[in-house]
C-alpha distance (Angstrom), angle and dihedral (degrees) to the residues before:
residue distance angle dihedral
M1 . . .
D2 3.82 . .
G3 3.80 127.5 .
A4 3.89 135.1 64.2
L5 3.77 121.2 -75.9
M6 3.74 125.1 -131.3
D7 3.82 103.4 -73.9
P8 3.96 126.0 -139.3
E9 3.85 92.9 -104.8
Q10 3.93 89.1 56.8
I11 3.82 90.1 52.0
L12 3.76 93.6 47.2
R13 3.76 91.3 53.8
S14 3.77 90.0 64.6
V15 3.68 122.6 79.8
N16 3.84 96.7 -177.4
T17 3.72 134.0 101.8
P18 3.14 112.8 -131.4
L19 3.81 91.5 42.7
T20 3.86 98.9 -149.1
S21 3.77 96.3 34.3
P22 3.87 111.2 48.9
A23 3.82 118.7 -169.0
Y24 3.86 92.4 -143.3
A25 3.77 142.0 14.6
P26 3.78 121.8 -90.0
V27 3.86 93.8 -120.2
A28 3.86 133.9 104.4
A29 3.75 106.6 -100.5
R30 3.78 116.9 -126.6
F31 3.81 117.4 -153.3
T32 3.89 119.6 -150.2
D33 3.85 119.1 -169.6
R34 3.78 92.7 1.2
E35 3.79 101.9 -177.7
Y36 3.91 121.2 -155.3
L37 3.79 132.2 -165.6
N38 3.81 106.2 -169.1
I39 3.92 124.1 -174.3
V40 3.79 116.2 -177.8
Y41 3.85 111.9 -158.7
R42 3.71 140.0 179.8
T43 3.90 114.9 -120.8
D44 3.75 142.5 174.9
A45 3.92 109.7 -58.3
D46 3.79 94.6 -145.8
A47 3.79 93.8 47.8
L48 3.86 88.5 50.7
R49 3.82 93.8 48.1
A50 3.80 88.9 53.1
V51 3.78 93.7 63.0
V52 3.78 106.2 38.0
P53 3.78 116.8 85.3
E54 3.75 130.0 -135.2
P55 2.96 136.4 -80.8
L56 3.86 85.3 42.2
E57 3.79 117.9 89.6
I58 3.77 134.6 -151.9
D59 3.77 126.4 -138.4
E60 3.68 101.8 177.9
P61 3.86 132.3 12.4
L62 3.90 93.7 -109.0
V63 3.81 132.7 140.6
R64 3.81 130.0 -173.9
F65 3.75 114.7 -145.6
E66 3.73 111.5 -159.4
V67 3.76 138.1 -172.0
M68 3.87 116.3 -169.4
K69 3.74 125.9 -167.7
M70 3.76 114.1 -156.4
G71 3.83 104.5 -159.0
D72 3.86 95.6 172.6
V73 3.88 124.7 12.7
T74 3.80 125.7 165.4
S75 3.80 113.8 -118.7
F76 3.84 96.7 -2.1
G77 3.93 101.2 56.8
P78 3.80 122.4 -144.1
Y79 3.86 121.2 -31.6
V80 3.77 144.3 146.2
E81 3.77 131.2 -121.4
A82 3.78 136.5 -173.0
G83 3.82 132.8 -178.6
Q84 3.76 148.9 123.7
A85 3.81 132.6 -82.4
I86 3.73 127.0 -172.9
P87 3.81 126.0 -146.1
V88 4.02 106.9 -120.1
R89 3.74 142.4 161.5
L90 3.77 127.7 -133.2
G91 3.87 103.6 -168.3
D92 3.84 104.7 -50.9
E93 3.74 95.8 -22.5
R94 3.86 119.2 97.5
G95 3.76 122.1 -151.3
E96 3.73 142.9 124.4
Y97 3.79 135.6 -79.3
V98 3.70 108.5 -136.0
H99 3.85 101.3 -133.5
A100 3.83 107.3 172.2
M101 3.86 136.8 -1.4
Y102 3.86 128.2 -177.8
L103 3.80 123.0 -174.0
D104 3.80 143.8 167.8
N105 3.83 99.2 -129.3
F106 3.77 122.1 82.3
P107 3.91 97.5 -162.7
A108 3.83 89.3 52.2
T109 3.80 89.2 46.5
A110 3.86 93.9 51.9
A111 3.69 96.6 43.5
G112 3.80 94.2 48.2
R113 3.88 89.5 50.4
E114 3.76 96.3 42.1
I115 3.84 105.8 36.9
S116 3.75 97.4 33.6
A117 3.75 127.7 11.0
Y118 3.84 101.5 -104.2
P119 3.84 109.9 152.7
K120 3.74 91.9 -128.0
V121 3.78 125.3 166.2
M122 3.70 133.1 163.6
G123 3.87 121.3 -85.5
K124 3.78 144.6 137.0
P125 3.83 111.5 -103.1
S126 3.80 125.3 162.4
L127 3.79 137.6 -168.8
Y128 3.83 120.5 -164.8
A129 3.84 144.8 141.0
D130 3.86 113.0 -104.4
G131 3.79 104.3 -173.0
A132 3.77 108.2 -65.4
A133 3.84 93.6 -9.2
L134 3.72 132.5 81.7
V135 3.82 108.0 -140.9
G136 3.77 130.8 -159.0
T137 3.85 121.3 -177.1
L138 3.71 137.0 174.5
D139 3.78 127.3 -161.2
I140 3.69 132.7 -175.4
G141 3.76 110.1 -155.3
N142 3.85 104.7 -42.9
L143 3.81 96.0 -25.9
R144 3.78 127.6 95.8
V145 3.87 112.3 -125.1
A146 3.79 103.0 171.8
N147 3.91 138.2 16.6
A148 3.80 116.5 -170.3
T149 3.89 126.1 179.2
M150 3.74 134.2 -179.1
G151 3.77 133.4 174.9
Y152 3.81 106.3 -98.9
K153 3.88 110.7 -106.5
H154 3.78 95.4 -32.8
H155 3.76 98.3 156.3
P156 3.82 133.3 10.5
L157 3.79 116.9 -109.1
D158 3.76 119.7 -145.2
L159 3.95 105.9 -103.0
G160 3.78 91.1 -136.8
E161 3.76 91.6 54.1
A162 3.77 88.7 46.9
E163 3.78 92.9 52.7
A164 3.87 90.0 48.5
Q165 3.89 88.9 57.8
I166 3.74 91.8 49.9
T167 3.72 98.9 41.7
A168 3.79 99.7 48.3
P169 3.94 110.8 130.9
A170 3.77 110.3 -94.6
F171 3.82 120.1 -142.2
M172 3.81 121.6 -159.6
L173 3.76 141.4 166.9
K174 3.87 118.9 -109.0
I175 3.83 108.1 -163.8
V176 3.87 119.4 170.7
P177 3.80 113.9 -176.4
G178 3.67 123.3 -137.7
Y179 3.78 125.6 -138.0
R180 3.79 96.6 -93.4
G181 3.79 98.2 46.4
E182 3.74 98.1 -90.5
P183 3.78 120.7 116.5
R184 3.81 116.6 -103.8
V185 3.86 90.5 -173.3
C186 3.83 123.7 27.4
E187 3.84 110.2 162.9
L188 3.86 137.9 150.0
V189 3.79 103.4 -133.6
R190 3.80 134.2 -166.0
S191 3.81 132.4 -145.9
Q192 3.66 133.9 172.2
I193 3.93 138.1 -172.9
T194 3.74 109.0 -126.6
D195 4.02 101.0 153.7
I196 3.92 98.6 71.9
V197 3.83 139.8 137.3
V198 3.83 114.1 -167.8
K199 3.78 107.5 -147.1
E200 3.78 103.2 -178.7
A201 3.83 136.8 -15.1
H202 3.71 134.8 -169.2
T203 3.75 140.8 176.4
G204 3.74 136.6 -162.1
P205 3.78 144.6 127.2
A206 3.78 120.6 -29.5
R207 3.78 143.8 -178.5
L208 3.83 128.7 -163.5
Q209 3.89 130.8 -165.8
L210 3.69 122.5 -170.9
F211 3.86 121.8 -165.4
E212 3.78 126.0 -159.2
H213 3.80 120.2 -103.9
V214 3.80 129.7 163.1
L215 3.74 92.7 -139.7
A216 3.72 98.6 41.7
P217 3.95 107.7 34.9
L218 3.75 99.9 -176.0
A219 3.79 91.6 131.5
D220 3.82 85.8 64.1
L221 3.71 83.1 84.1
P222 3.75 96.7 52.2
V223 3.91 123.9 -154.6
R224 3.73 109.9 -109.2
E225 3.80 98.8 160.7
V226 3.73 136.3 -4.8
V227 3.88 107.4 -126.9
S228 3.82 105.5 178.2
A229 3.80 142.2 -19.8
S230 3.80 135.6 -157.2
H231 3.85 139.2 -174.6
I232 3.75 108.9 -154.5
V233 3.92 130.3 177.2
T234 3.94 118.1 -161.9
D235 3.73 150.5 156.5
L236 3.75 114.4 -133.9
T237 3.74 149.3 143.9
L238 3.82 121.0 -132.3
G239 3.90 116.7 -118.2
G240 3.72 121.4 -127.8
A241 3.85 121.6 -102.1
V242 3.88 123.4 -108.5
P243 3.82 126.5 -171.0
V244 3.72 116.3 -111.5
H245 3.85 100.1 171.5
D246 3.89 131.8 27.3
Y247 3.76 111.8 -154.4
L248 3.68 92.7 -168.8
E249 3.85 94.8 54.7
A250 3.90 89.0 44.3
S251 3.81 92.4 53.8
């Protein structure tokens, strides 16, 4: 059989599995009119400590539930995402530990898990205006997991404060298993949005309900008190992830 086979350099230039049928394009995604519904709530401190990994630290038992509507995303197309992020510290730096993410777009799910370390799985979130309320929901299969409502554009939110909410450093766990069950990679990684334009931002009263589901355990961090809410529209590009702690080297 004549002709050259694929050489190692060609293989190493690819970052996808499967090699010849990538799930996503090898380009940085630009988000236009990315719309956020954020609800920060107080939860059970012991439940929160059980899901946040060291060396991150918690000051208050807070969680941010978010629903994001991506109206126009290069390479991925439009989709919706929902999840939970937990305010944390790493040393003197404050940020958020990304605890859970559910979305309705497979390329964005695969890219988030493989390129970075976003804990993305498939779900059915939605974000829409229902009369005088902004409504965010999350379904898993045919069951409702979350209902979030906020008064629609009740009060302007300072654009600088809105940008600070969106650009807080994000910490995630990157775990790549080996072939005998042991981890080959086990790192805490950090990412941050820096290329952002906040177009509009509002705040107002909000409510949040979480329902128990074995495949989407958001309710394991129960809602004790709603602290704040925001509705933000932005253009942005996600930053890359970099390791900040290697658990294998530290063990």
